[in-house]
Phi, psi and omega in degrees: 000355175063035175293144178287150176273121183259126178301141182241124178276356186269332188274345177081012183271352181276154177282150173082007179281153180300329178300318179291323178297314180295320179300316179293322180296316180293322177297321178295316178299316181296323179292319181283328183224082183306137178097348182293325180298315178296322178297317179295320180294317177297321180297325178297330178281348182258014182289133175268146179306326180291335180284344184274352180053040179246111183297339178281346180256338184213137182273090182289334181293340181276000183281345181290000000 
């Protein structure tokens, strides 16, 4: 049907996106310090609701 191909910023396939920059940065860190990527992924699973500074997840007004 000859539809035009429209660039998509959501899929991450374009060059120069911040997603690609972060991917390269994490790969560099992992190469210099093996195991850091796994440590970062585990740390994301250990986040407490109060650490996210989101009032809908934690009642900060009750801390007084």
